[in-house]
C-alpha positions in Angstrom: 20.7 38.6 16.5 19.6 35.4 14.9 17.3 34.7 17.8 15.6 38.1 17.4 15.0 37.5 13.7 13.5 34.1 14.5 11.1 35.7 17.1 10.0 38.2 14.5 9.2 35.4 12.1 6.9 33.8 14.7 5.0 37.0 15.1 4.4 37.3 11.4 3.5 33.6 11.0 2.1 32.3 14.3 0.7 29.1 12.8 4.1 27.9 11.8 5.4 28.1 15.4 3.2 25.3 16.7 2.5 23.3 13.5 2.6 20.0 15.4 -0.7 20.6 17.2 -1.9 19.5 20.6 0.0 16.6 22.1 -1.6 14.2 24.6 0.4 12.1 27.0 0.9 8.5 26.0 -0.3 7.4 29.4 -3.8 8.6 28.5 -3.9 6.3 25.5 -2.4 3.3 27.4 -5.1 3.8 30.1 -7.8 3.9 27.5 -6.4 0.8 25.8 -6.4 -0.9 29.2 -10.1 0.0 29.8 -11.0 -1.2 26.3 -9.3 -4.5 27.1 -11.1 -4.8 30.4 -14.5 -4.0 28.9 -13.9 -6.5 26.1 -13.0 -9.2 28.6 -16.2 -8.4 30.5 -18.2 -8.7 27.3 -16.6 -12.1 26.6 -17.3 -13.2 30.2 -21.0 -12.6 29.7 -20.9 -15.4 27.0 -18.5 -17.5 29.0 -20.6 -17.5 32.2 -23.7 -18.4 30.0 -26.0 -15.5 30.8 -29.2 -15.6 28.7 -32.1 -13.3 27.8 -32.3 -9.6 28.4 -29.5 -9.6 31.0 -27.1 -11.0 28.4 -28.0 -8.5 25.7 -28.3 -5.6 28.1 -24.7 -6.3 29.4 -23.3 -6.8 25.9 -24.9 -3.5 24.7 -23.7 -1.7 27.9 -20.1 -2.8 27.3 -20.4 -2.0 23.6 -21.6 1.6 24.3 -18.9 2.1 27.0 -16.2 1.0 24.5 -17.6 3.2 21.7 -17.8 6.2 24.1 -14.1 5.7 25.1 -13.0 5.4 21.4 -15.0 8.5 20.3 -13.9 10.6 23.3 -10.2 9.9 23.2 -9.1 8.4 19.9 -11.4 10.6 17.8 -10.5 13.6 20.1 -14.1 14.4 20.8 -13.3 15.1 24.5 -11.3 18.2 23.4 -13.8 19.6 20.8 -16.2 22.5 21.3 -19.5 21.7 22.8 -21.4 22.8 19.7 -19.6 20.1 17.6 -20.2 17.5 20.3 -23.9 18.3 20.2 -24.0 18.2 16.4 -22.5 14.7 16.4 -24.2 13.1 19.4 -27.7 14.6 19.5 -29.0 13.2 16.2 -28.3 9.5 17.2 -29.9 10.1 20.6 -33.0 11.6 19.0 -33.1 8.7 16.6 -33.0 6.2 19.5 -35.9 8.1 21.2 -37.9 7.8 18.1 -37.2 4.1 17.8 -38.3 3.6 21.4 -41.5 5.5 20.7 -42.1 3.2 17.7 -41.6 0.1 19.8 -44.1 1.4 22.3 -46.6 2.2 19.5 -46.1 -1.2 17.9 -47.2 -2.9 21.1 -50.4 -0.8 21.2 -51.0 -1.5 17.5 -50.7 -5.2 18.0 -53.0 -5.2 21.0 -55.6 -3.1 19.1 -55.5 -5.5 16.1 -55.8 -8.6 18.3 -58.7 -7.0 20.1 -60.7 -5.8 17.2 -59.7 -8.2 14.4 -59.9 -11.3 16.5 -56.2 -12.2 16.6 -55.5 -12.3 12.8 
């Protein structure tokens, strides 16, 4: 009889039945921590090996973006969000990076034009 009353309460208040929320296995978090450690070690190895120039900065930025992606996807639970929310958070920075790339390309053209017509001033 007590079980029947309890089942009736869950029908009236369904949000109280599962108030804990979604649980993810601890193995997932341990694997992500392992990958973050490996990516951090790779980032430090770039400096240890002594790489220079664009290769060094490209690898450091690649490892940084991979680590940030793992953190956002798993620890901020973005991997389990709706697609609209993901687009709302990820699209603006991507568009901003496209605009920055366009400005960099435009700056090279502007510098070339100034040097050509103004005599290198």
